[in-house]
N, CA, C, O and CB atoms as a CASP TS submission, in Angstrom:
PFRMAT TS
TARGET T0000
AUTHOR 0000-0000-0000
METHOD Language model
MODEL 1
PARENT N/A
ATOM      1  N   UNK     1      -3.621   0.846  -7.277  1.00  0.00           N
ATOM      2  CA  UNK     1      -4.691   1.247  -6.319  1.00  0.00           C
ATOM      3  C   UNK     1      -5.458   0.031  -5.503  1.00  0.00           C
ATOM      4  O   UNK     1      -5.732  -0.093  -4.310  1.00  0.00           O
ATOM      5  CB  UNK     1      -5.755   2.053  -7.154  1.00  0.00           C
ATOM      6  N   UNK     2      -5.711  -0.898  -6.763  1.00  0.00           N
ATOM      7  CA  UNK     2      -6.619  -1.838  -6.172  1.00  0.00           C
ATOM      8  C   UNK     2      -6.122  -2.400  -4.687  1.00  0.00           C
ATOM      9  O   UNK     2      -6.900  -2.491  -3.738  1.00  0.00           O
ATOM     10  CB  UNK     2      -6.782  -3.023  -7.208  1.00  0.00           C
ATOM     11  N   UNK     3      -4.551  -2.807  -4.615  1.00  0.00           N
ATOM     12  CA  UNK     3      -4.176  -3.198  -3.258  1.00  0.00           C
ATOM     13  C   UNK     3      -4.322  -2.383  -2.352  1.00  0.00           C
ATOM     14  O   UNK     3      -4.268  -2.703  -1.164  1.00  0.00           O
ATOM     15  CB  UNK     3      -3.032  -3.547  -3.123  1.00  0.00           C
ATOM     16  N   UNK     4      -4.545  -1.125  -2.797  1.00  0.00           N
ATOM     17  CA  UNK     4      -4.840  -0.269  -1.456  1.00  0.00           C
ATOM     18  C   UNK     4      -6.069  -0.171  -1.005  1.00  0.00           C
ATOM     19  O   UNK     4      -6.398  -0.042   0.174  1.00  0.00           O
ATOM     20  CB  UNK     4      -4.490   1.046  -1.534  1.00  0.00           C
ATOM     21  N   UNK     5      -7.040  -0.254  -2.314  1.00  0.00           N
ATOM     22  CA  UNK     5      -8.602  -0.396  -1.669  1.00  0.00           C
ATOM     23  C   UNK     5      -8.851  -1.749  -1.013  1.00  0.00           C
ATOM     24  O   UNK     5      -9.430  -1.923   0.059  1.00  0.00           O
ATOM     25  CB  UNK     5      -9.810  -0.248  -2.868  1.00  0.00           C
ATOM     26  N   UNK     6      -8.460  -2.452  -1.613  1.00  0.00           N
ATOM     27  CA  UNK     6      -8.152  -4.019  -0.770  1.00  0.00           C
ATOM     28  C   UNK     6      -7.462  -4.055   0.440  1.00  0.00           C
ATOM     29  O   UNK     6      -7.299  -5.143   0.992  1.00  0.00           O
ATOM     30  CB  UNK     6      -7.263  -5.012  -1.569  1.00  0.00           C
ATOM     31  N   UNK     7      -7.047  -3.066   0.916  1.00  0.00           N
ATOM     32  CA  UNK     7      -6.328  -2.556   2.264  1.00  0.00           C
ATOM     33  C   UNK     7      -5.351  -3.501   2.814  1.00  0.00           C
ATOM     34  O   UNK     7      -5.344  -3.985   3.946  1.00  0.00           O
ATOM     35  CB  UNK     7      -7.354  -2.292   3.419  1.00  0.00           C
ATOM     36  N   UNK     8      -4.346  -3.735   1.642  1.00  0.00           N
ATOM     37  CA  UNK     8      -3.429  -4.415   1.871  1.00  0.00           C
ATOM     38  C   UNK     8      -2.371  -3.967   2.586  1.00  0.00           C
ATOM     39  O   UNK     8      -1.650  -4.742   3.215  1.00  0.00           O
ATOM     40  CB  UNK     8      -3.137  -4.803   0.954  1.00  0.00           C
ATOM     41  N   UNK     9      -2.235  -3.017   2.561  1.00  0.00           N
ATOM     42  CA  UNK     9      -1.040  -2.175   3.208  1.00  0.00           C
ATOM     43  C   UNK     9      -1.531  -1.815   4.714  1.00  0.00           C
ATOM     44  O   UNK     9      -0.852  -2.121   5.694  1.00  0.00           O
ATOM     45  CB  UNK     9      -0.698  -0.659   2.271  1.00  0.00           C
ATOM     46  N   UNK    10      -2.599  -1.232   4.793  1.00  0.00           N
ATOM     47  CA  UNK    10      -3.106  -0.902   6.044  1.00  0.00           C
ATOM     48  C   UNK    10      -4.916  -0.921   6.325  1.00  0.00           C
ATOM     49  O   UNK    10      -5.591  -0.071   5.744  1.00  0.00           O
ATOM     50  CB  UNK    10      -2.483   0.531   6.249  1.00  0.00           C
ATOM     51  N   UNK    11      -5.385  -1.631   6.961  1.00  0.00           N
ATOM     52  CA  UNK    11      -6.972  -1.584   6.972  1.00  0.00           C
ATOM     53  C   UNK    11      -7.288  -0.354   7.169  1.00  0.00           C
ATOM     54  O   UNK    11      -6.717   0.288   8.051  1.00  0.00           O
ATOM     55  CB  UNK    11      -7.700  -2.402   8.000  1.00  0.00           C
ATOM     56  N   UNK    12      -8.338   0.244   6.319  1.00  0.00           N
ATOM     57  CA  UNK    12      -9.071   1.557   6.662  1.00  0.00           C
ATOM     58  C   UNK    12      -9.886   1.704   8.230  1.00  0.00           C
ATOM     59  O   UNK    12     -10.382   0.760   8.845  1.00  0.00           O
ATOM     60  CB  UNK    12     -10.218   1.717   5.448  1.00  0.00           C
ATOM     61  N   UNK    13      -9.873   2.836   8.575  1.00  0.00           N
ATOM     62  CA  UNK    13     -10.629   2.849   9.631  1.00  0.00           C
ATOM     63  C   UNK    13     -12.103   3.581   9.283  1.00  0.00           C
ATOM     64  O   UNK    13     -12.931   3.946  10.118  1.00  0.00           O
ATOM     65  CB  UNK    13      -9.809   3.521  10.729  1.00  0.00           C
ATOM     66  N   UNK    14     -12.211   3.704   7.713  1.00  0.00           N
ATOM     67  CA  UNK    14     -13.806   4.440   7.692  1.00  0.00           C
ATOM     68  C   UNK    14     -14.389   3.022   7.691  1.00  0.00           C
ATOM     69  O   UNK    14     -13.837   1.947   7.455  1.00  0.00           O
ATOM     70  CB  UNK    14     -14.379   5.620   6.112  1.00  0.00           C
ATOM     71  N   UNK    15     -15.946   3.379   8.094  1.00  0.00           N
ATOM     72  CA  UNK    15     -17.273   2.516   8.374  1.00  0.00           C
ATOM     73  C   UNK    15     -17.496   2.345   7.218  1.00  0.00           C
ATOM     74  O   UNK    15     -18.031   1.236   7.237  1.00  0.00           O
ATOM     75  CB  UNK    15     -18.515   3.049   9.137  1.00  0.00           C
ATOM     76  N   UNK    16     -17.454   2.800   5.756  1.00  0.00           N
ATOM     77  CA  UNK    16     -18.068   2.409   4.858  1.00  0.00           C
ATOM     78  C   UNK    16     -16.915   1.820   3.954  1.00  0.00           C
ATOM     79  O   UNK    16     -15.731   2.151   4.020  1.00  0.00           O
ATOM     80  CB  UNK    16     -18.938   3.432   4.364  1.00  0.00           C
ATOM     81  N   UNK    17     -17.495   0.841   3.055  1.00  0.00           N
ATOM     82  CA  UNK    17     -16.848  -0.055   2.603  1.00  0.00           C
ATOM     83  C   UNK    17     -16.379   0.670   1.554  1.00  0.00           C
ATOM     84  O   UNK    17     -17.006   1.629   1.103  1.00  0.00           O
ATOM     85  CB  UNK    17     -17.473  -1.228   2.395  1.00  0.00           C
ATOM     86  N   UNK    18     -14.909   0.151   0.947  1.00  0.00           N
ATOM     87  CA  UNK    18     -14.124   0.955  -0.474  1.00  0.00           C
ATOM     88  C   UNK    18     -13.946   2.031  -0.040  1.00  0.00           C
ATOM     89  O   UNK    18     -13.212   2.555  -0.878  1.00  0.00           O
ATOM     90  CB  UNK    18     -14.867   1.176  -1.925  1.00  0.00           C
ATOM     91  N   UNK    19     -14.143   2.788   0.789  1.00  0.00           N
ATOM     92  CA  UNK    19     -13.859   4.298   1.164  1.00  0.00           C
ATOM     93  C   UNK    19     -13.037   4.599   2.293  1.00  0.00           C
ATOM     94  O   UNK    19     -13.032   4.061   3.400  1.00  0.00           O
ATOM     95  CB  UNK    19     -15.070   5.000   1.440  1.00  0.00           C
ATOM     96  N   UNK    20     -12.160   5.783   1.736  1.00  0.00           N
ATOM     97  CA  UNK    20     -11.377   5.963   3.030  1.00  0.00           C
ATOM     98  C   UNK    20     -11.629   6.977   3.864  1.00  0.00           C
ATOM     99  O   UNK    20     -12.068   7.873   3.144  1.00  0.00           O
ATOM    100  CB  UNK    20     -10.119   6.088   2.825  1.00  0.00           C
ATOM    101  N   UNK    21     -11.597   7.408   5.156  1.00  0.00           N
ATOM    102  CA  UNK    21     -11.989   8.491   6.052  1.00  0.00           C
ATOM    103  C   UNK    21     -10.552   9.313   6.123  1.00  0.00           C
ATOM    104  O   UNK    21      -9.408   8.900   5.929  1.00  0.00           O
ATOM    105  CB  UNK    21     -12.603   7.895   7.617  1.00  0.00           C
ATOM    106  N   UNK    22     -10.900  10.259   6.374  1.00  0.00           N
ATOM    107  CA  UNK    22      -9.617  11.214   6.736  1.00  0.00           C
ATOM    108  C   UNK    22      -8.389  10.869   7.081  1.00  0.00           C
ATOM    109  O   UNK    22      -7.394  11.356   6.544  1.00  0.00           O
ATOM    110  CB  UNK    22      -9.817  11.941   7.696  1.00  0.00           C
ATOM    111  N   UNK    23      -8.348   9.808   8.210  1.00  0.00           N
ATOM    112  CA  UNK    23      -7.099   9.168   8.600  1.00  0.00           C
ATOM    113  C   UNK    23      -6.640   8.217   7.686  1.00  0.00           C
ATOM    114  O   UNK    23      -5.432   8.085   7.488  1.00  0.00           O
ATOM    115  CB  UNK    23      -7.196   8.549   9.835  1.00  0.00           C
ATOM    116  N   UNK    24      -7.518   7.508   7.080  1.00  0.00           N
ATOM    117  CA  UNK    24      -6.550   6.534   6.005  1.00  0.00           C
ATOM    118  C   UNK    24      -6.110   7.484   4.814  1.00  0.00           C
ATOM    119  O   UNK    24      -5.081   7.137   4.235  1.00  0.00           O
ATOM    120  CB  UNK    24      -7.510   5.071   5.253  1.00  0.00           C
ATOM    121  N   UNK    25      -6.813   8.763   4.315  1.00  0.00           N
ATOM    122  CA  UNK    25      -6.461   9.583   3.286  1.00  0.00           C
ATOM    123  C   UNK    25      -4.751  10.049   3.795  1.00  0.00           C
ATOM    124  O   UNK    25      -3.773   9.807   3.087  1.00  0.00           O
ATOM    125  CB  UNK    25      -7.708  10.925   3.148  1.00  0.00           C
ATOM    126  N   UNK    26      -4.677  10.730   5.113  1.00  0.00           N
ATOM    127  CA  UNK    26      -3.569  10.856   5.729  1.00  0.00           C
ATOM    128  C   UNK    26      -2.389   9.960   5.791  1.00  0.00           C
ATOM    129  O   UNK    26      -1.243  10.392   5.676  1.00  0.00           O
ATOM    130  CB  UNK    26      -3.904  11.028   6.711  1.00  0.00           C
ATOM    131  N   UNK    27      -2.669   8.735   5.969  1.00  0.00           N
ATOM    132  CA  UNK    27      -1.688   7.755   5.978  1.00  0.00           C
ATOM    133  C   UNK    27      -1.319   7.390   4.398  1.00  0.00           C
ATOM    134  O   UNK    27      -0.257   7.101   3.847  1.00  0.00           O
ATOM    135  CB  UNK    27      -2.234   6.491   6.834  1.00  0.00           C
ATOM    136  N   UNK    28      -2.317   7.496   4.053  1.00  0.00           N
ATOM    137  CA  UNK    28      -1.784   7.109   2.202  1.00  0.00           C
ATOM    138  C   UNK    28      -0.874   8.602   1.746  1.00  0.00           C
ATOM    139  O   UNK    28       0.259   8.464   1.286  1.00  0.00           O
ATOM    140  CB  UNK    28      -3.686   6.922   0.730  1.00  0.00           C
ATOM    141  N   UNK    29      -1.319   9.635   1.872  1.00  0.00           N
ATOM    142  CA  UNK    29      -0.488  10.986   1.465  1.00  0.00           C
ATOM    143  C   UNK    29       0.658  10.822   2.182  1.00  0.00           C
ATOM    144  O   UNK    29       1.684  11.117   1.569  1.00  0.00           O
ATOM    145  CB  UNK    29      -1.161  12.461   1.828  1.00  0.00           C
ATOM    146  N   UNK    30       0.763  10.500   3.121  1.00  0.00           N
ATOM    147  CA  UNK    30       2.196  10.633   4.006  1.00  0.00           C
ATOM    148  C   UNK    30       3.177   9.660   3.117  1.00  0.00           C
ATOM    149  O   UNK    30       4.270   9.992   2.657  1.00  0.00           O
ATOM    150  CB  UNK    30       2.046   9.986   5.877  1.00  0.00           C
ATOM    151  N   UNK    31       2.540   8.391   2.981  1.00  0.00           N
ATOM    152  CA  UNK    31       3.050   7.638   2.359  1.00  0.00           C
ATOM    153  C   UNK    31       3.578   7.726   0.895  1.00  0.00           C
ATOM    154  O   UNK    31       4.643   7.310   0.439  1.00  0.00           O
ATOM    155  CB  UNK    31       2.380   6.920   2.539  1.00  0.00           C
ATOM    156  N   UNK    32       2.630   8.328   0.326  1.00  0.00           N
ATOM    157  CA  UNK    32       3.144   8.589  -1.211  1.00  0.00           C
ATOM    158  C   UNK    32       3.855  10.065  -0.931  1.00  0.00           C
ATOM    159  O   UNK    32       4.832  10.041  -1.680  1.00  0.00           O
ATOM    160  CB  UNK    32       1.687   8.660  -2.569  1.00  0.00           C
ATOM    161  N   UNK    33       3.858  11.066  -0.381  1.00  0.00           N
ATOM    162  CA  UNK    33       4.948  12.052  -0.618  1.00  0.00           C
ATOM    163  C   UNK    33       6.454  11.913   0.037  1.00  0.00           C
ATOM    164  O   UNK    33       7.456  12.430  -0.456  1.00  0.00           O
ATOM    165  CB  UNK    33       4.395  13.310  -0.153  1.00  0.00           C
ATOM    166  N   UNK    34       6.427  11.083   1.295  1.00  0.00           N
ATOM    167  CA  UNK    34       7.538  11.173   1.773  1.00  0.00           C
ATOM    168  C   UNK    34       8.185   9.467   1.901  1.00  0.00           C
ATOM    169  O   UNK    34       8.260   8.895   2.988  1.00  0.00           O
ATOM    170  CB  UNK    34       7.337  12.049   3.113  1.00  0.00           C
ATOM    171  N   UNK    35       8.562   8.907   0.746  1.00  0.00           N
ATOM    172  CA  UNK    35       9.335   7.724   0.752  1.00  0.00           C
ATOM    173  C   UNK    35      10.473   7.231   1.029  1.00  0.00           C
ATOM    174  O   UNK    35      11.107   6.241   0.664  1.00  0.00           O
ATOM    175  CB  UNK    35       9.349   7.439   0.044  1.00  0.00           C
ATOM    176  N   UNK    36      10.721   8.539   2.117  1.00  0.00           N
ATOM    177  CA  UNK    36      12.080   8.304   3.053  1.00  0.00           C
ATOM    178  C   UNK    36      11.966   7.583   4.559  1.00  0.00           C
ATOM    179  O   UNK    36      12.895   7.280   5.308  1.00  0.00           O
ATOM    180  CB  UNK    36      12.726   9.816   3.356  1.00  0.00           C
ATOM    181  N   UNK    37      10.680   7.425   4.739  1.00  0.00           N
ATOM    182  CA  UNK    37      10.288   7.033   6.104  1.00  0.00           C
ATOM    183  C   UNK    37      10.206   5.385   6.352  1.00  0.00           C
ATOM    184  O   UNK    37       9.998   4.754   5.316  1.00  0.00           O
ATOM    185  CB  UNK    37       8.855   7.711   6.387  1.00  0.00           C
ATOM    186  N   UNK    38      10.326   4.663   7.459  1.00  0.00           N
ATOM    187  CA  UNK    38      10.283   3.440   7.864  1.00  0.00           C
ATOM    188  C   UNK    38       8.699   2.980   7.292  1.00  0.00           C
ATOM    189  O   UNK    38       8.344   2.046   6.574  1.00  0.00           O
ATOM    190  CB  UNK    38      10.599   3.383   9.521  1.00  0.00           C
ATOM    191  N   UNK    39       7.987   4.014   7.917  1.00  0.00           N
ATOM    192  CA  UNK    39       6.603   3.873   7.828  1.00  0.00           C
ATOM    193  C   UNK    39       6.185   3.871   6.552  1.00  0.00           C
ATOM    194  O   UNK    39       5.258   3.086   6.351  1.00  0.00           O
ATOM    195  CB  UNK    39       5.938   4.802   8.500  1.00  0.00           C
ATOM    196  N   UNK    40       6.569   4.508   5.586  1.00  0.00           N
ATOM    197  CA  UNK    40       6.257   4.581   4.000  1.00  0.00           C
ATOM    198  C   UNK    40       6.714   3.526   3.300  1.00  0.00           C
ATOM    199  O   UNK    40       6.034   2.962   2.443  1.00  0.00           O
ATOM    200  CB  UNK    40       6.836   5.742   3.306  1.00  0.00           C
ATOM    201  N   UNK    41       7.935   3.176   3.625  1.00  0.00           N
ATOM    202  CA  UNK    41       8.847   1.716   3.228  1.00  0.00           C
ATOM    203  C   UNK    41       7.953   0.403   3.299  1.00  0.00           C
ATOM    204  O   UNK    41       7.725  -0.436   2.428  1.00  0.00           O
ATOM    205  CB  UNK    41      10.212   1.426   4.421  1.00  0.00           C
ATOM    206  N   UNK    42       7.442   0.513   4.859  1.00  0.00           N
ATOM    207  CA  UNK    42       6.732  -0.482   4.839  1.00  0.00           C
ATOM    208  C   UNK    42       5.301  -0.852   3.951  1.00  0.00           C
ATOM    209  O   UNK    42       4.817  -1.831   3.383  1.00  0.00           O
ATOM    210  CB  UNK    42       6.592  -0.497   5.985  1.00  0.00           C
ATOM    211  N   UNK    43       4.990   0.421   4.184  1.00  0.00           N
ATOM    212  CA  UNK    43       3.285   0.657   3.219  1.00  0.00           C
ATOM    213  C   UNK    43       3.464   0.276   1.888  1.00  0.00           C
ATOM    214  O   UNK    43       2.646  -0.422   1.289  1.00  0.00           O
ATOM    215  CB  UNK    43       2.616   2.420   3.038  1.00  0.00           C
ATOM    216  N   UNK    44       4.544   0.723   1.376  1.00  0.00           N
ATOM    217  CA  UNK    44       4.513   0.780  -0.264  1.00  0.00           C
ATOM    218  C   UNK    44       4.977  -1.036  -0.317  1.00  0.00           C
ATOM    219  O   UNK    44       4.383  -1.902  -0.960  1.00  0.00           O
ATOM    220  CB  UNK    44       5.982   2.237  -1.184  1.00  0.00           C
ATOM    221  N   UNK    45       6.106  -1.209   0.502  1.00  0.00           N
ATOM    222  CA  UNK    45       6.413  -2.655   0.517  1.00  0.00           C
ATOM    223  C   UNK    45       5.479  -3.885   0.510  1.00  0.00           C
ATOM    224  O   UNK    45       5.644  -4.865  -0.218  1.00  0.00           O
ATOM    225  CB  UNK    45       7.075  -2.804   1.536  1.00  0.00           C
ATOM    226  N   UNK    46       4.553  -3.736   1.336  1.00  0.00           N
ATOM    227  CA  UNK    46       3.388  -4.721   1.556  1.00  0.00           C
ATOM    228  C   UNK    46       2.305  -4.191   0.415  1.00  0.00           C
ATOM    229  O   UNK    46       1.257  -4.837   0.429  1.00  0.00           O
ATOM    230  CB  UNK    46       2.725  -4.654   3.280  1.00  0.00           C
ATOM    231  N   UNK    47       2.368  -3.190  -0.511  1.00  0.00           N
ATOM    232  CA  UNK    47       1.425  -3.060  -1.759  1.00  0.00           C
ATOM    233  C   UNK    47       2.239  -3.837  -2.703  1.00  0.00           C
ATOM    234  O   UNK    47       1.542  -4.437  -3.521  1.00  0.00           O
ATOM    235  CB  UNK    47       1.085  -1.454  -2.323  1.00  0.00           C
ATOM    236  N   UNK    48       3.604  -4.020  -2.847  1.00  0.00           N
ATOM    237  CA  UNK    48       4.176  -4.396  -3.954  1.00  0.00           C
ATOM    238  C   UNK    48       4.897  -6.164  -3.579  1.00  0.00           C
ATOM    239  O   UNK    48       5.663  -6.826  -4.278  1.00  0.00           O
ATOM    240  CB  UNK    48       5.331  -3.064  -4.354  1.00  0.00           C
ATOM    241  N   UNK    49       4.261  -6.516  -2.181  1.00  0.00           N
ATOM    242  CA  UNK    49       4.641  -7.626  -1.934  1.00  0.00           C
ATOM    243  C   UNK    49       3.175  -8.901  -2.343  1.00  0.00           C
ATOM    244  O   UNK    49       2.565  -9.411  -1.403  1.00  0.00           O
ATOM    245  CB  UNK    49       5.201  -7.447  -0.341  1.00  0.00           C
ATOM    246  N   UNK    50       2.891  -9.169  -3.485  1.00  0.00           N
ATOM    247  CA  UNK    50       1.799  -9.540  -3.878  1.00  0.00           C
ATOM    248  C   UNK    50       1.566 -11.001  -3.047  1.00  0.00           C
ATOM    249  O   UNK    50       0.453 -11.207  -2.563  1.00  0.00           O
ATOM    250  CB  UNK    50       1.820  -9.544  -5.430  1.00  0.00           C
ATOM    251  N   UNK    51       2.505 -11.881  -2.912  1.00  0.00           N
ATOM    252  CA  UNK    51       2.066 -13.035  -2.069  1.00  0.00           C
ATOM    253  C   UNK    51       2.409 -13.033  -0.695  1.00  0.00           C
ATOM    254  O   UNK    51       2.360 -14.057  -0.013  1.00  0.00           O
ATOM    255  CB  UNK    51       2.558 -14.212  -2.564  1.00  0.00           C
ATOM    256  N   UNK    52       2.801 -11.774  -0.198  1.00  0.00           N
ATOM    257  CA  UNK    52       2.535 -11.516   1.182  1.00  0.00           C
ATOM    258  C   UNK    52       3.706 -12.563   2.049  1.00  0.00           C
ATOM    259  O   UNK    52       3.590 -12.956   3.210  1.00  0.00           O
ATOM    260  CB  UNK    52       0.777 -11.879   1.509  1.00  0.00           C
ATOM    261  N   UNK    53       4.634 -12.805   1.258  1.00  0.00           N
ATOM    262  CA  UNK    53       5.978 -13.778   1.533  1.00  0.00           C
ATOM    263  C   UNK    53       7.118 -12.793   2.474  1.00  0.00           C
ATOM    264  O   UNK    53       7.894 -13.355   3.247  1.00  0.00           O
ATOM    265  CB  UNK    53       6.817 -14.309  -0.238  1.00  0.00           C
ATOM    266  N   UNK    54       7.117 -11.803   2.368  1.00  0.00           N
ATOM    267  CA  UNK    54       8.044 -10.691   2.888  1.00  0.00           C
ATOM    268  C   UNK    54       9.403 -10.760   2.232  1.00  0.00           C
ATOM    269  O   UNK    54      10.500 -10.724   2.789  1.00  0.00           O
ATOM    270  CB  UNK    54       8.240 -10.788   4.455  1.00  0.00           C
ATOM    271  N   UNK    55       9.047 -10.897   0.571  1.00  0.00           N
ATOM    272  CA  UNK    55      10.067 -11.016  -0.594  1.00  0.00           C
ATOM    273  C   UNK    55       9.489 -10.204  -1.696  1.00  0.00           C
ATOM    274  O   UNK    55       8.435 -10.448  -2.283  1.00  0.00           O
ATOM    275  CB  UNK    55      10.331 -12.572  -1.103  1.00  0.00           C
ATOM    276  N   UNK    56      10.159  -9.380  -1.872  1.00  0.00           N
ATOM    277  CA  UNK    56       9.627  -8.814  -3.110  1.00  0.00           C
ATOM    278  C   UNK    56      10.667  -9.703  -4.543  1.00  0.00           C
ATOM    279  O   UNK    56      11.854  -9.419  -4.702  1.00  0.00           O
ATOM    280  CB  UNK    56       9.875  -6.818  -2.970  1.00  0.00           C
ATOM    281  N   UNK    57      10.095 -10.524  -5.245  1.00  0.00           N
ATOM    282  CA  UNK    57      10.433 -10.938  -6.208  1.00  0.00           C
ATOM    283  C   UNK    57      10.355 -10.688  -7.952  1.00  0.00           C
ATOM    284  O   UNK    57       9.417 -10.157  -8.546  1.00  0.00           O
ATOM    285  CB  UNK    57      10.104 -11.695  -5.842  1.00  0.00           C
ATOM    286  N   UNK    58      11.447 -11.157  -8.480  1.00  0.00           N
ATOM    287  CA  UNK    58      11.395 -10.464  -9.875  1.00  0.00           C
ATOM    288  C   UNK    58       9.889 -10.651 -10.593  1.00  0.00           C
ATOM    289  O   UNK    58       9.522  -9.735 -11.329  1.00  0.00           O
ATOM    290  CB  UNK    58      12.622 -11.173 -10.892  1.00  0.00           C
ATOM    291  N   UNK    59       8.996 -11.819 -10.402  1.00  0.00           N
ATOM    292  CA  UNK    59       7.840 -11.432 -10.830  1.00  0.00           C
ATOM    293  C   UNK    59       7.082 -10.648 -10.115  1.00  0.00           C
ATOM    294  O   UNK    59       6.178 -10.311 -10.881  1.00  0.00           O
ATOM    295  CB  UNK    59       7.236 -12.306 -11.104  1.00  0.00           C
ATOM    296  N   UNK    60       6.934 -10.213  -9.212  1.00  0.00           N
ATOM    297  CA  UNK    60       6.235  -8.955  -8.518  1.00  0.00           C
ATOM    298  C   UNK    60       6.879  -7.425  -9.148  1.00  0.00           C
ATOM    299  O   UNK    60       6.141  -6.445  -9.243  1.00  0.00           O
ATOM    300  CB  UNK    60       6.569  -9.071  -6.687  1.00  0.00           C
ATOM    301  N   UNK    61       8.077  -7.387  -9.481  1.00  0.00           N
ATOM    302  CA  UNK    61       8.638  -6.291 -10.001  1.00  0.00           C
ATOM    303  C   UNK    61       8.122  -6.192 -11.441  1.00  0.00           C
ATOM    304  O   UNK    61       7.755  -5.183 -12.043  1.00  0.00           O
ATOM    305  CB  UNK    61      10.125  -6.348  -9.880  1.00  0.00           C
ATOM    306  N   UNK    62       8.179  -7.554 -11.889  1.00  0.00           N
ATOM    307  CA  UNK    62       7.494  -7.322 -13.354  1.00  0.00           C
ATOM    308  C   UNK    62       6.337  -6.985 -13.565  1.00  0.00           C
ATOM    309  O   UNK    62       5.935  -6.409 -14.577  1.00  0.00           O
ATOM    310  CB  UNK    62       7.472  -8.276 -14.094  1.00  0.00           C
ATOM    311  N   UNK    63       5.611  -7.361 -12.496  1.00  0.00           N
ATOM    312  CA  UNK    63       4.071  -7.215 -12.379  1.00  0.00           C
ATOM    313  C   UNK    63       3.975  -5.794 -12.224  1.00  0.00           C
ATOM    314  O   UNK    63       3.009  -5.244 -12.753  1.00  0.00           O
ATOM    315  CB  UNK    63       3.332  -8.034 -11.129  1.00  0.00           C
ATOM    316  N   UNK    64       4.769  -5.134 -11.619  1.00  0.00           N
ATOM    317  CA  UNK    64       4.423  -3.624 -11.118  1.00  0.00           C
ATOM    318  C   UNK    64       5.017  -2.961 -12.582  1.00  0.00           C
ATOM    319  O   UNK    64       4.420  -2.087 -13.210  1.00  0.00           O
ATOM    320  CB  UNK    64       5.388  -3.004  -9.386  1.00  0.00           C
ATOM    321  N   UNK    65       5.753  -3.304 -12.809  1.00  0.00           N
ATOM    322  CA  UNK    65       6.856  -2.374 -13.901  1.00  0.00           C
ATOM    323  C   UNK    65       5.687  -2.484 -15.080  1.00  0.00           C
ATOM    324  O   UNK    65       5.218  -1.396 -15.413  1.00  0.00           O
ATOM    325  CB  UNK    65       8.824  -3.289 -14.447  1.00  0.00           C
ATOM    326  N   UNK    66       5.250  -3.451 -15.634  1.00  0.00           N
ATOM    327  CA  UNK    66       4.133  -3.273 -16.548  1.00  0.00           C
ATOM    328  C   UNK    66       3.033  -2.617 -16.457  1.00  0.00           C
ATOM    329  O   UNK    66       2.462  -2.282 -17.495  1.00  0.00           O
ATOM    330  CB  UNK    66       3.734  -4.171 -16.803  1.00  0.00           C
ATOM    331  N   UNK    67       2.459  -2.270 -15.110  1.00  0.00           N
ATOM    332  CA  UNK    67       1.482  -1.496 -14.886  1.00  0.00           C
ATOM    333  C   UNK    67       1.966   0.035 -15.408  1.00  0.00           C
ATOM    334  O   UNK    67       1.199   0.992 -15.308  1.00  0.00           O
ATOM    335  CB  UNK    67       1.099  -1.651 -13.387  1.00  0.00           C
TER
END
């Protein structure tokens, strides 16, 4: 959740710090509910790619597996 609210996969449109507006929430829900779309895959890839190097490493997989 921290990475989502750090706005890693997508910058929030909300004008309130650390708050999602309706559009942000819809993006999140669409990405969460249907993980078969390229938009959703891209969203979650950005969440998991901790060092933003466009590669999911074993370290990153371990990190999220531990969660």
